C-alpha positions as CSV (number, residue, x, y, z in Angstrom):
1,M,-95.9,-154.4,8.8
2,K,-92.3,-155.5,9.4
3,S,-91.6,-152.4,11.5
4,V,-94.7,-153.0,13.6
5,K,-93.4,-156.6,14.4
6,I,-90.0,-155.2,15.3
7,L,-91.5,-152.6,17.6
8,L,-93.6,-155.3,19.3
9,V,-90.5,-157.5,19.8
10,I,-88.5,-154.5,21.2
11,G,-91.4,-153.7,23.6
12,A,-91.6,-157.3,24.8
13,L,-87.8,-157.4,25.4
14,A,-88.0,-154.1,27.4
15,L,-90.5,-155.7,29.7
16,F,-88.3,-158.7,30.3
17,A,-85.2,-156.5,30.7
18,Q,-86.8,-154.8,33.8
19,A,-84.9,-155.7,36.9
20,P,-86.8,-158.2,39.2
21,L,-88.7,-156.6,42.1
22,K,-86.9,-156.5,45.4
23,K,-89.2,-157.9,48.0
24,V,-89.1,-155.9,51.2
25,T,-90.3,-156.8,54.6
26,R,-93.5,-155.5,56.1
27,A,-91.4,-153.5,58.6
28,E,-89.3,-152.0,55.8
29,A,-92.4,-151.1,53.9
30,M,-94.1,-149.4,56.8
31,N,-90.9,-147.5,57.8
32,A,-90.7,-146.2,54.2
33,V,-94.3,-144.8,54.1
34,T,-94.2,-141.0,53.8
35,S,-97.9,-140.4,53.1
36,R,-100.9,-142.7,53.6
37,S,-104.5,-142.5,52.8
38,Q,-107.0,-144.2,55.1
39,P,-109.4,-146.6,53.4
40,E,-113.1,-145.7,53.4
41,Y,-115.0,-148.2,55.5
42,P,-117.8,-149.5,53.2
43,A,-121.3,-148.7,54.4
44,M,-122.3,-152.4,53.9
45,A,-119.4,-153.6,56.0
46,R,-120.3,-151.1,58.7
47,Q,-124.0,-152.1,58.6
48,L,-123.2,-155.8,58.8
49,K,-120.5,-155.1,61.5
50,I,-117.8,-156.7,59.3
51,E,-114.3,-156.2,60.6
52,G,-111.1,-157.8,59.4
53,T,-107.6,-157.6,58.0
54,V,-106.7,-157.1,54.3
55,E,-103.3,-158.2,53.1
56,V,-102.0,-156.6,49.9
57,D,-98.7,-156.4,47.9
58,A,-97.9,-153.0,46.5
59,V,-95.4,-152.5,43.7
60,V,-93.5,-149.3,44.6
61,T,-91.7,-147.5,41.8
62,E,-88.2,-145.9,42.0
63,T,-89.8,-142.6,42.9
64,G,-91.9,-144.0,45.7
65,T,-95.3,-144.1,44.1
66,V,-97.5,-147.2,44.0
67,E,-97.7,-148.6,40.6
68,E,-99.9,-151.7,41.3
69,V,-101.7,-153.3,44.2
70,S,-102.5,-157.0,44.4
71,I,-104.9,-158.4,46.9
72,V,-103.4,-161.3,48.9
73,S,-106.3,-162.0,51.4
74,G,-109.2,-160.4,53.1
75,N,-113.0,-160.1,53.1
76,P,-114.1,-159.2,49.5
77,I,-116.2,-156.3,50.9
78,L,-113.0,-154.8,52.4
79,T,-110.4,-155.6,49.8
80,K,-111.4,-153.0,47.2
81,P,-111.3,-149.9,49.5
82,A,-108.0,-151.2,51.0
83,A,-106.4,-151.5,47.6
84,E,-107.7,-148.1,46.5
85,A,-106.3,-146.5,49.6
86,V,-102.8,-148.1,49.2
87,K,-102.6,-146.9,45.6
88,K,-102.5,-143.3,47.0
89,W,-99.7,-144.0,49.4
90,K,-96.2,-142.6,48.9
91,F,-93.0,-144.2,50.0
92,A,-89.4,-143.1,50.4
93,P,-87.6,-144.9,47.5
94,F,-86.2,-148.3,48.3
95,L,-82.5,-148.5,47.6
96,Q,-80.1,-151.2,46.3
97,D,-76.4,-150.3,46.0
98,G,-77.4,-146.7,46.7
99,K,-79.8,-146.6,43.7
100,P,-83.6,-146.3,43.8
101,I,-85.3,-149.6,42.7
102,R,-88.8,-151.0,42.2
103,A,-90.0,-153.1,45.2
104,S,-92.8,-155.3,46.2
105,A,-94.1,-154.3,49.6
106,P,-96.5,-156.3,51.8
107,I,-99.1,-154.1,53.5
108,T,-101.7,-154.9,56.1
109,I,-104.9,-152.8,56.4
110,V,-107.1,-153.4,59.5
111,F,-110.8,-152.5,59.4
112,K,-112.2,-152.2,62.9
113,K,-115.6,-150.6,63.6
114,Q,-115.4,-147.6,65.8
115,Q,-117.1,-148.1,69.2
């Protein structure tokens, strides 16, 4: 039982020891995109002629993969497909002092019905 408590404490300390996320600008984030997946336009949104912008924050790992996506704003019908698409994006690693770091990247997805 004591060893389990020690492991839990070590695990918690490891989480706190992670370096804080570097916040990059929207321009830096978009310039670093190496591969992107387009979101699927939900059928209900298309039927209701819903268009709009979804703002998300993506946590990008040292290797350029997206670890987590948080929705900042947008129509609830559009936010889920936007977040799912961004989770598939790849980025060139963000650097600090020449070393790859985790970063928080703001991303804007625009849903516009094709004419």
